KEFI-852898 format. One record per residue: x, y, z of N, C-alpha, C, O in turn. Coordinates in steps of 0.05 Angstrom, whole numbers, padded with zeros to 5 digits, always signed. Atoms other than C-alpha are relative to their C-alpha. Layout:
KEFI-852898
XYZXYZXYZXYZ...
END
This chain:
KEFI-852898
-00017+00018-00016+05094+05572+03333-00014-00006+00026-00024+00012+00039+00012+00008-00025+05068+05532+03392+00021-00008+00020+00045-00008+00014-00018+00009-00021+05098+05508+03457+00015-00025-00009+00037-00031+00002-00014+00025+00009+05116+05443+03420+00027+00006-00013+00043-00012-00016-00025-00007+00012+05172+05481+03386+00022+00005+00020+00045+00008+00013-00019-00003-00021+05206+05491+03453+00016-00027+00003+00004-00048+00006-00016+00025+00002+05264+05441+03453-00007-00021+00022-00009-00044+00015+00005+00020-00021+05250+05409+03521-00028-00012-00002-00032-00036+00004+00027+00011+00005+05176+05402+03505+00000-00019-00023-00012-00040-00022-00002+00017+00023+05191+05374+03437+00013-00027+00007+00005-00048-00003-00014+00024-00008+05239+05324+03468-00019-00019+00016-00019-00043+00011+00019+00016-00015+05186+05301+03517-00022-00012-00018-00029-00036-00015+00020+00010+00019+05134+05295+03462+00012-00022-00017-00002-00042-00023-00012+00020+00017+05183+05256+03419+00003-00026+00015-00001-00048+00003-00002+00025-00016+05196+05206+03475-00027-00014+00003-00028-00038+00002+00027+00012-00002+05121+05196+03483-00007-00013-00027-00018-00035-00027+00006+00011+00026+05115+05185+03408+00015-00026-00005+00005-00045-00018-00016+00024+00003+05170+05133+03411-00013-00024+00014-00013-00046+00004+00014+00021-00015+05131+05094+03464-00024-00011-00016-00029-00035-00016+00024+00008+00015+05069+05094+03420+00005-00010-00028-00012-00023-00040-00006+00005+00029+05104+05084+03353-00001-00030-00007-00011-00037-00028-00002+00028+00007+05115+05009+03357-00028-00011-00006-00032-00026-00026+00027+00010+00004+05041+04994+03364-00013+00012-00025-00026-00001-00041+00012-00013+00022+05021+05046+03313+00011-00010-00027-00003-00014-00046-00012+00009+00025+05071+05023+03261-00008-00029-00006-00012-00036-00029+00009+00027+00004+05050+04951+03272-00028-00001-00012-00034-00016-00030+00027-00002+00011+04977+04970+03259+00000+00009-00028-00015-00001-00045-00002-00011+00027+04997+05009+03197+00009-00022-00019-00001-00024-00041-00010+00022+00017+05035+04949+03170-00022-00020-00006-00024-00031-00028+00022+00019+00004+04974+04904+03181-00021+00011-00019-00032-00004-00035+00019-00012+00018+04928+04953+03146+00009+00000-00028-00006-00004-00047-00012-00002+00027+04975+04960+03088-00001-00027-00014-00006-00029-00038+00000+00027+00012+04979+04885+03077+00025-00004-00017+00042+00013-00018-00024+00006+00017+05029+04853+03029+00002+00019-00023-00018+00023-00038-00005-00018+00023+05059+04902+02979+00007-00016-00024+00001-00007-00047-00009+00016+00022+05088+04848+02936+00000-00029+00008-00001-00035+00032-00001+00029-00007+05090+04772+02932+00025-00006+00016+00044+00009+00016-00024+00008-00015+05138+04735+02976+00022-00006-00019+00019-00021-00039-00023+00004+00017+05206+04736+02945+00019-00020+00014+00018-00023+00039-00021+00017-00011+05263+04687+02955+00021+00017+00014+00019+00041+00015-00021-00014-00013+05326+04704+02991-00001-00005+00030-00019-00018+00040-00002+00004-00029+05347+04706+03064+00004+00027+00014+00011+00047+00001-00005-00024-00016+05351+04757+03120+00017-00008+00024+00016-00031+00034-00015+00004-00024+05398+04764+03178+00004+00027+00014+00004+00048+00001-00005-00025-00015+05411+04815+03233+00030+00002+00005+00043-00017+00013-00028-00005-00006+05479+04846+03240+00002+00026+00016-00017+00040+00019-00005-00025-00014+05510+04902+03281+00022+00014-00014+00044+00003-00019-00020-00017+00014+05547+04958+03246+00013+00018+00020-00001+00034+00033-00014-00018-00020+05600+04992+03290+00002+00028-00010+00010+00033-00033-00004-00028+00007+05600+05068+03289+00009+00015+00026+00007+00004+00048-00010-00015-00023+05629+05122+03334-00023+00011+00017-00019+00019+00040+00023-00010-00014+05559+05145+03354-00012-00021+00019-00016-00017+00042+00010+00024-00015+05532+05077+03376-00001-00023-00020-00003-00018-00044+00003+00023+00018+05528+05007+03348-00028+00002-00013-00048+00009+00000+00025-00002+00015+05474+05006+03294-00009-00028-00009+00004-00042-00023+00012+00025+00009+05429+04946+03286-00008+00003-00029-00017+00024-00038+00009-00001+00028+05414+04928+03214-00010-00027-00008-00001-00048+00001+00011+00025+00012+05374+04876+03176+00011-00002-00028+00008+00017-00044-00012+00004+00026+05409+04847+03115-00019-00018-00016-00025-00040-00008+00017+00016+00018+05366+04822+03057+00017-00009-00023+00028+00008-00038-00017+00011+00022+05403+04776+03009-00018-00012-00021-00036-00028-00015+00017+00010+00022+05373+04760+02941+00008-00029-00006+00030-00038-00001-00006+00026+00011+05368+04691+02912+00017+00003-00025+00015+00024-00038-00017-00002+00024+05418+04677+02857+00028-00010+00005+00035-00017+00028-00027+00012-00002+05488+04654+02843+00022+00020+00003+00046+00012+00005-00021-00020-00002+05525+04720+02847+00012-00001+00028-00002+00004+00047-00012+00002-00027+05574+04710+02904+00005+00026+00014+00008+00027+00038-00004-00027-00012+05582+04785+02914-00017+00020-00015-00006+00035-00031+00017-00019+00014+05522+04824+02890+00005+00029+00010+00017+00033+00031-00001-00028-00009+05518+04900+02894-00016+00003+00026-00030-00015+00034+00013-00004-00026+05492+04931+02958-00014+00027+00001-00003+00047-00008+00016-00024-00004+05438+04982+02975-00004+00004+00029-00013-00015+00043+00005-00006-00028+05435+05016+03043-00025+00017+00003-00027+00038-00010+00026-00013-00003+05366+05037+03066-00003+00012+00028+00006+00000+00048+00006-00013-00025+05345+05086+03120-00030+00006+00002-00042+00017-00017+00029-00002-00002+05273+05086+03146-00008+00029+00008+00009+00045+00015+00010-00026-00008+05229+05146+03160-00008+00001+00030-00002-00018+00045+00008-00003-00028+05200+05172+03226+00007+00027+00012+00009+00029+00036-00005-00027-00010+05216+05246+03231+00026+00003+00016+00028+00022+00032-00026+00000-00015+05287+05231+03258-00005-00007+00029+00013-00005+00045+00008+00004-00028+05250+05212+03322-00008-00029+00005+00000-00041+00025+00011+00026-00005+05215+05145+03314+00015-00022-00015+00024-00018-00038-00013+00023+00013+05246+05078+03300-00022-00015-00016-00044-00020-00005+00020+00013+00016+05211+05042+03244+00012-00018-00021+00003-00019-00044-00015+00017+00019+05259+04993+03211-00018-00020-00013-00015-00027-00036+00018+00020+00011+05203+04942+03202-00018+00010-00022-00027-00006-00038+00018-00011+00020+05161+04989+03160+00011-00003-00028-00004-00005-00047-00013+00001+00027+05211+04984+03103+00005-00029-00008+00019-00033-00029-00005+00028+00007+05211+04908+03102-00010-00006-00028+00004-00019-00044+00009+00006+00028+05167+04905+03038+00018+00012-00021+00025+00000-00041-00018-00014+00019+05212+04956+03003+00026-00015-00002+00036-00020-00025-00027+00014+00000+05276+04920+03023-00002-00027-00014+00016-00034-00030+00003+00026+00013+05250+04852+03001-00003+00004-00030+00008-00011-00046+00005-00005+00028+05226+04881+02935+00026+00007-00015+00032-00004-00035-00024-00009+00013+05290+04917+02918+00021-00022-00001+00035-00025-00021-00020+00022+00000+05334+04858+02939-00006-00020-00023+00012-00028-00037+00007+00020+00020+05295+04811+02894+00001+00010-00028+00012-00002-00046+00003-00010+00027+05281+04855+02834+00026+00013-00011+00031+00011-00035-00025-00011+00009+05348+04891+02831+00023-00019+00004+00045-00014-00007-00021+00019-00004+05388+04831+02853+00023+00010+00016+00046+00004+00011-00021-00012-00017+05425+04869+02907-00005-00008+00029-00027-00015+00036+00003+00003-00029+05438+04859+02980-00010+00027+00011+00000+00048+00003+00010-00024-00012+05398+04910+03020+00007-00001+00030+00000-00020+00044-00007-00003-00028+05424+04933+03088-00018+00022+00011-00015+00046+00005+00021-00018-00012+05366+04965+03127+00010+00008+00028+00009-00008+00046-00013-00009-00024+05397+05007+03182-00019+00013+00020-00035+00030+00013+00016-00011-00022+05363+05021+03249+00018+00021+00014+00031+00015+00034-00018-00021-00009+05399+05087+03262-00009+00013+00026-00032+00009+00034+00006-00015-00025+05402+05129+03326-00020+00022-00006-00019+00035-00027+00020-00021+00004+05343+05177+03334+00000+00020+00023+00012+00015+00044+00002-00021-00020+05328+05241+03372-00024-00006+00017-00042-00020+00009-00019-00019-00012+05322+05266+03425+00024-00013+00013+00042+00001+00023-00023+00013-00012+05370+05213+03451+00025+00006-00015+00047+00010-00003-00023-00007+00017+05416+05229+03393-00009+00022-00019-00022+00017-00039+00008-00023+00017+05407+05298+03364+00020+00004-00023+00041-00008-00023-00018-00008+00022+05437+05327+03300+00026+00011+00012+00025+00026+00031-00004+00014+00025+05490+05316+03276+00004-00030+00003+00013-00044-00016-00006+00029-00005+05495+05246+03308-00012-00019-00021+00003-00035-00032+00011+00019+00020+05445+05209+03262+00013+00003-00028+00017-00017-00041-00011-00004+00026+05474+05241+03199+00029-00012-00001+00036-00024-00021-00027+00011-00001+05545+05222+03220-00001-00030+00002+00015-00044-00011+00001+00029-00003+05525+05152+03241-00008-00013-00026+00002-00034-00033+00009+00011+00026+05489+05141+03175+00024-00002-00019+00027-00022-00033-00023+00000+00018+05552+05160+03137+00020-00021+00008+00031-00035-00009-00019+00021-00009+05596+05116+03180-00010-00028-00006+00006-00046-00013+00012+00026+00007+05548+05058+03169+00004-00006-00029+00011-00029-00036-00003+00004+00029+05551+05067+03094+00030-00005-00006+00036-00022-00023-00029+00004+00004+05627+05073+03096+00008-00028+00009+00024-00041-00005-00005+00027-00009+05629+05008+03136-00010-00020-00020+00004-00040-00026+00011+00018+00020+05585+04973+03085+00018+00000-00024+00023-00021-00036-00017-00002+00023+05630+04998+03029+00027-00015+00005+00038-00027-00013-00026+00011-00006+05693+04974+03065+00000-00029+00007+00022-00042+00007+00000+00027-00010+05670+04906+03089-00015-00020-00017-00026-00040-00008+00014+00017+00018+05639+04875+03028+00011-00028-00003-00004-00047-00004-00013+00026+00004+05689+04819+03020-00008-00019+00023-00015-00042+00018+00007+00017-00023+05676+04792+03090-00030-00005+00002-00038-00026+00011+00029+00003-00004+05601+04804+03088-00015-00013-00023-00038-00021-00021+00013+00014+00023+05587+04776+03019-00015+00019-00019-00034+00010-00031+00011-00019+00020+05570+04838+02978+00023+00016-00012+00045+00016-00002-00021-00016+00013+05608+04884+02931-00003+00029+00008-00021+00044-00002+00001-00027-00010+05620+04949+02968+00007+00021-00020+00002+00045-00015-00007-00020+00021+05646+04982+02905-00024+00006-00017-00023+00025-00033+00025-00005+00015+05576+04977+02874-00021+00006+00021-00036-00012+00029+00014-00008-00023+05539+05016+02926-00021+00022-00007-00015+00041-00021+00021-00021+00001+05473+05056+02929-00011+00004+00027-00009-00013+00045+00012-00007-00026+05437+05090+02986-00028+00011-00005-00034+00021-00027+00027-00012+00003+05365+05112+02998-00015-00001+00025-00007-00013+00045+00017+00000-00024+05310+05125+03047-00026+00014-00005-00029+00029-00025+00026-00012+00001+05239+05147+03059-00002+00021+00021+00007+00017+00044+00004-00022-00019+05221+05213+03093+00026+00007+00013+00046+00014-00001-00025-00007-00013+05274+05226+03146+00023-00017-00010+00046-00008-00010-00021+00017+00011+05312+05167+03118+00011+00010-00026+00034+00007-00032-00010-00013+00024+05315+05203+03052+00018+00024+00006+00037+00029-00008-00018-00022-00009+05343+05263+03088+00027-00010+00008+00047+00003+00002-00026+00011-00008+05397+05219+03118+00015-00010-00025+00040-00008-00026-00014+00009+00025+05412+05189+03049+00013+00023-00014+00035+00021-00024-00012-00024+00012+05422+05259+03022+00024+00009+00016+00044+00018+00004-00022-00007-00016+05467+05274+03081+00024-00018-00004+00047-00009-00004-00021+00019+00005+05507+05211+03068+00014+00007-00026+00039+00008-00028-00012-00006+00026+05517+05230+02995+00017+00026+00002+00038+00028-00011-00014-00025-00003+05539+05300+03016+00027-00005+00014+00048+00006+00006-00025+00005-00014+05591+05274+03065+00019-00017-00017+00043-00013-00016-00017+00015+00018+05616+05224+03013+00014+00018-00020+00037+00015-00027-00011-00019+00019+05626+05282+02965+00023+00016+00014+00044+00020+00002-00019-00017-00014+05663+05323+03017+00025-00015+00010+00047-00004+00012-00022+00016-00011+05706+05266+03043+00013-00018-00021+00030-00035-00014-00012+00015+00021+05724+05235+02976-00008-00029-00001+00008-00046-00011+00010+00027+00001+05683+05172+02983-00014-00008+00025-00015+00007+00045-00001+00020+00022+05658+05120+02986-00016+00009-00024-00033+00027-00023+00014-00007+00024+05633+05123+02915-00029-00012+00002-00033-00035+00007+00028+00007-00001+05557+05121+02913-00012+00002-00028-00011+00023-00040+00010+00001+00028+05525+05100+02847-00027+00014-00003-00034+00022-00025+00026-00012+00001+05456+05127+02865-00010+00006+00028-00005-00009+00047+00014-00007-00024+05420+05163+02921-00030+00002-00006-00038+00016-00024+00029+00000+00003+05345+05151+02927-00013+00016+00022-00012+00008+00045+00012-00018-00020+05308+05208+02962-00030-00001-00004-00041+00011-00022+00028+00007+00002+05236+05186+02974-00016+00018+00020-00014+00013+00044+00014-00020-00015+05191+05243+02999+00016+00010+00025+00006+00008+00047-00019-00007-00021+05250+05269+03039-00003+00029+00010-00009+00047-00006-00002-00027-00010+05252+05330+03085+00028+00011-00006+00048+00000+00003-00026-00011+00009+05307+05374+03055+00003+00029+00006+00021+00042-00003-00001-00028-00009+05292+05442+03086-00012+00002+00027-00037+00005+00030+00010-00003-00028+05286+05445+03162+00000+00029+00009-00010+00035+00031+00001-00028-00008+05295+05520+03162-00028+00011-00002-00037+00025+00016+00027-00009+00004+05225+05532+03135-00019-00017+00018-00019-00041+00015+00018+00015-00017+05173+05512+03187-00021-00015-00016-00029-00006-00038+00019+00017+00014+05124+05457+03167-00026+00016-00006-00038+00012-00027+00025-00015+00004+05065+05505+03176+00001+00019-00024-00019+00027-00035-00003-00018+00023+05094+05549+03120+00004-00015-00026+00009-00003-00047-00003+00017+00024+05099+05491+03071-00028-00007-00010-00042-00022+00004+00027+00004+00009+05035+05490+03030-00005-00029-00009+00014-00043-00017+00008+00026+00009+04997+05426+03014-00023+00003-00020-00038+00022-00019+00020-00002+00021+04951+05411+02956-00027-00011+00010-00047-00012-00006+00025+00010-00010+04897+05380+03001-00005+00013+00028+00013+00024+00040+00007-00014-00025+04860+05405+03063+00012-00012+00025+00020+00003+00043-00011+00013-00024+04886+05354+03113+00023-00018-00008+00021-00043-00009-00023+00016+00008+04955+05332+03092+00010-00017+00024+00004-00011+00047-00010+00018-00020+04990+05276+03130+00018+00014+00020+00016+00010+00044-00018-00015-00018+05044+05322+03158-00014+00025+00011-00021+00043-00004+00013-00023-00013+05013+05370+03208+00021+00019+00011+00043+00010+00018-00019-00019-00011+05047+05433+03234+00012-00009+00027+00036-00005+00032-00010+00009-00026+05052+05404+03304+00021-00022-00002+00040-00023+00014-00020+00021+00005+05090+05344+03277+00027+00012-00007+00047+00004+00004-00025-00013+00008+05141+05388+03244+00014+00014+00024+00038+00013+00026-00012-00013-00024+05151+05427+03309+00013-00020+00018+00035-00015+00028-00012+00021-00018+05163+05364+03349+00025-00012-00013+00046-00014-00001-00022+00013+00014+05207+05330+03297+00024+00018-00002+00047+00011+00005-00023-00017+00005+05250+05390+03279+00013+00010+00026+00037+00011+00028-00011-00010-00025+05258+05416+03351+00013-00022+00016+00033-00017+00030-00014+00022-00014+05275+05347+03378+00026-00007-00014+00046-00014+00000-00024+00008+00015+05325+05333+03323+00021+00022-00001+00044+00017+00004-00018-00023+00002+05356+05402+03314-00011+00023+00018-00022+00042+00007+00012-00020-00017+05337+05444+03375+00012+00028-00004-00002+00048+00000-00012-00026+00006+05386+05499+03355-00009+00009-00028-00002-00003-00048+00011-00009+00026+05349+05538+03301+00021+00008-00020+00018+00003-00044-00021-00009+00018+05413+05566+03272+00012-00024-00014+00020-00022-00037-00012+00024+00012+05438+05495+03260-00018-00013-00022-00008-00030-00037+00017+00012+00020+05378+05479+03216+00008+00009-00028-00003-00001-00048-00011-00008+00026+05415+05516+03160+00021-00019-00010+00030-00018-00033-00022+00018+00007+05467+05461+03160-00007-00016-00025-00029-00024-00029+00005+00014+00026+05476+05427+03092-00008-00029+00003-00018-00041-00015+00007+00028-00005+05465+05359+03124-00029-00003+00008-00039-00026+00010+00029+00002-00005+05393+05376+03142-00017+00017-00019-00040+00012-00024+00016-00018+00018+05373+05432+03093+00014+00006-00026+00019+00029-00032-00014-00005+00025+05408+05422+03026-00018+00014-00021-00008+00024-00041+00018-00013+00019+05345+05449+02991-00005+00029+00008-00018+00044-00007+00005-00028-00008+05346+05515+03029+00019+00019-00015+00042+00011-00022-00016-00018+00016+05372+05576+02993+00027+00008+00013+00045+00018-00001-00025-00006-00013+05427+05585+03045+00022-00018-00007+00046-00011-00002-00021+00019+00007+05465+05525+03020+00006+00004-00030-00009-00003-00047-00008-00008+00028+05502+05549+02958+00026-00014-00009+00037-00006-00029-00025+00014+00007+05561+05500+02957-00003-00013-00028-00024-00020-00037-00001+00015+00025+05582+05469+02891-00003-00030+00005+00013-00042+00019+00005+00029-00004+05553+05399+02888+00010-00017-00023+00003-00040-00026-00011+00015+00022+05591+05378+02826+00015-00025+00010+00032-00023+00028-00012+00025-00008+05610+05305+02834-00016-00016+00021-00008-00038+00028+00016+00015-00020+05556+05286+02884-00014-00024-00014-00017-00024-00038+00012+00025+00011+05522+05218+02875-00025+00007-00016-00040+00024-00008+00024-00003+00015+05469+05215+02821-00025-00006+00017-00023-00023+00035+00023+00002-00018+05399+05220+02850-00026-00007-00015-00031+00004-00037+00028+00004+00007+05329+05192+02840-00016+00014+00022-00015+00006+00045+00015-00016-00019+05284+05244+02874-00030-00006-00005-00040-00001-00026+00028+00007+00001+05213+05221+02889-00016+00018+00018-00011+00019+00042+00017-00018-00015+05161+05272+02910-00029-00009-00003-00035-00025-00020+00029+00008+00000+05086+05266+02924-00017+00025-00006-00012+00046+00006+00017-00023+00009+05033+05311+02892-00012+00015+00024-00014+00040+00023+00015-00013-00022+04997+05325+02958+00017+00006+00025+00007+00017+00045-00017-00002-00024+05057+05327+03005+00010+00028+00005+00016+00043-00014-00012-00026-00007+05080+05389+03042+00029+00002-00008+00040+00024-00012-00029+00000+00006+05152+05368+03026+00005+00000-00030+00028-00001-00039-00004+00002+00029+05140+05367+02951+00018+00023-00011+00036+00017-00027-00015-00023+00011+05168+05437+02937+00030-00002+00006+00046+00004-00012-00029+00001-00007+05234+05426+02974+00013-00023-00015+00037-00021-00023-00011+00021+00016+05243+05360+02939+00006+00008-00029+00026+00002-00041-00003-00009+00027+05233+05393+02872+00023+00020-00002+00038+00020-00021-00022-00019-00001+05281+05450+02891+00027-00015+00000+00045-00007-00015-00025+00015-00002+05335+05400+02909+00005-00015-00026+00028-00017-00035-00004+00014+00026+05323+05361+02845+00011+00019-00021+00029+00012-00036-00010-00019+00020+05333+05424+02804+00030+00007+00006+00046+00010-00012-00028-00005-00007+05397+05438+02843+00019-00022-00009+00041-00017-00019-00016+00023+00009+05423+05369+02829+00002-00001-00030+00023-00007-00042+00000-00001+00029+05403+05376+02756+00020+00020-00011+00031+00015-00032-00019-00021+00009+05446+05438+02750+00028-00010-00001+00045+00001-00016-00027+00011+00000+05508+05396+02764+00001-00027-00013+00020-00042-00010+00001+00026+00014+05487+05336+02723-00003-00024+00018+00005-00046+00010+00002+00022-00019+05470+05294+02784-00029-00010+00004-00034-00025+00022+00028+00009-00003+05395+05284+02773-00006-00022-00021-00005-00017-00045+00007+00022+00017+05376+05216+02745-00030+00004-00008-00037+00001-00032+00028-00003+00005+05301+05229+02751-00013+00013+00024-00007+00007+00047+00017-00011-00021+05252+05272+02791-00029-00010-00007-00041+00000-00026+00026+00013+00006+05188+05230+02793-00020+00009+00021-00016+00005+00045+00022-00007-00019+05124+05257+02824-00021-00022+00001-00030-00031-00020+00021+00020-00004+05076+05206+02853-00026+00014+00000-00033+00029+00018+00026-00015+00003+05008+05230+02829-00020-00009+00021-00021-00032+00029+00022+00005-00019+04950+05236+02877+00010-00015+00025-00004-00033+00035-00011+00014-00024+04994+05215+02936+00010+00021+00020+00020+00042+00012-00010-00017-00022+05011+05246+03003+00025-00013+00012+00033-00035+00004-00023+00010-00015+05070+05236+03049-00006-00028+00011-00027-00033+00022+00002+00027-00011+05081+05163+03068-00024-00016-00012-00035-00033+00001+00022+00014+00014+05029+05140+03017+00004-00030-00001-00016-00045-00001-00005+00029+00003+05063+05072+03012-00007-00016+00025-00006-00040+00025+00009+00014-00024+05040+05056+03083-00029-00009-00003-00038-00026+00012+00028+00006+00002+04968+05053+03059-00010-00008-00028-00031-00019-00031+00008+00006+00028+04966+05044+02983+00020-00020-00012+00041-00013-00023-00018+00022+00008+04997+04977+02966+00006+00000-00030+00028-00004-00038-00004+00000+00029+04986+04983+02891+00019+00022-00009+00037+00017-00025-00017-00022+00007+05018+05051+02886+00028-00004+00010+00048+00002-00003-00026+00006-00012+05074+05030+02932+00016-00019-00018+00040-00015-00023-00014+00020+00016+05091+04970+02889+00010+00013-00027+00032+00006-00036-00009-00013+00024+05095+05014+02826+00025+00016+00005+00044+00016-00011-00023-00017-00006+05143+05062+02859+00024-00017+00009+00047-00011+00002-00022+00017-00007+05184+05006+02890+00013-00013-00024+00037-00017-00025-00011+00010+00025+05191+04977+02821+00018+00020-00014+00039+00013-00025-00016-00022+00011+05217+05044+02796+00027+00001+00015+00048+00004+00002-00024-00001-00016+05267+05046+02853+00019-00024-00007+00043-00020-00011-00016+00024+00006+05290+04975+02838+00013+00002-00027+00036-00005-00031-00012-00004+00027+05300+04991+02764+00023+00019+00001+00044+00014-00012-00021-00020+00000+05340+05052+02779+00025-00009+00015+00048-00004+00007-00022+00012-00014+05383+05016+02830+00015-00019-00018+00040-00019-00019-00013+00019+00018+05396+04960+02781+00016+00013-00022+00039+00005-00027-00015-00014+00021+05416+05008+02726+00025+00014+00010+00045+00016-00004-00023-00014-00011+05462+05046+02772+00023-00018+00006+00046-00010+00002-00022+00018-00008+05502+04985+02795+00007-00019-00023+00028-00032-00022-00006+00017+00023+05498+04948+02728-00006+00016-00025-00024+00010-00040+00005-00016+00024+05503+05001+02674+00003-00016-00026+00019-00034-00027-00001+00015+00025+05491+04976+02603+00027+00003-00013+00040+00024-00012-00026-00001+00013+05553+04958+02565-00003+00016-00026-00024+00014-00040+00002-00016+00024+05568+05005+02507-00002-00019-00025+00010-00040-00026+00003+00015+00024+05548+04980+02439+00026-00001-00016+00040+00019-00018-00025+00003+00015+05605+04953+02396-00004+00012-00028+00015+00012-00044
END
């Protein structure tokens, strides 16, 4: 453990990372290039009211004649610290077009300005708002899925857990894409299959200490559902597509959570992205498009299940 694990130091480091993130994310997007061809549809910016703070969101609407398509809520990555809503633009456009759903890409509150449990609660309130306001907004809130990459996947898992505990809204699918699901175990103790994985121990110290400075709180089911300390019955939780990466430090916790979901019949698929590290889709356009296609197929099947044969 280094000085970066000290909460006030982690908070200062996180604020510095936020200042640098916009330029870095922009450069990454330029290096990545187009993940998929330009799709039809429209986008608009909306504000989602929550008790934590108003949440900016970008809405991606598919082309088509469906006056009220299903809706998918997306949460971006960034260690619960960095804002990166624009990084998920290719994913959101792809899923909207290929699954024929409205995608609401939420720019949620981040740490250290908003520490746990604020982002997890805000994410759930945003999803509940999406579910409740479909008629006015032009989507079907009763046909709802959620998902996210990295920290966004952790928030999607937290949303599904809160929906289970609070009796709704009904979520047809949760997509957990290389998500952190065990903040109890330090990043340095999570093995990787390559010498220089994308997630470094110092990153974990900054992210975890800025987001959940109280170490005891890292056992909470909304941040560490894959840790052995969470033994609650998950029967009835939203079905899940769990995506892990072969070289990622977070692979093991994703697989543990997938097994746990499978035990209660809530695992749709646990897919490992071969020869890929954390955030691979920021640099490998071909691999990203294959996995985005998988996500779109699973979202489509979740909100439009096949009719039984007569």
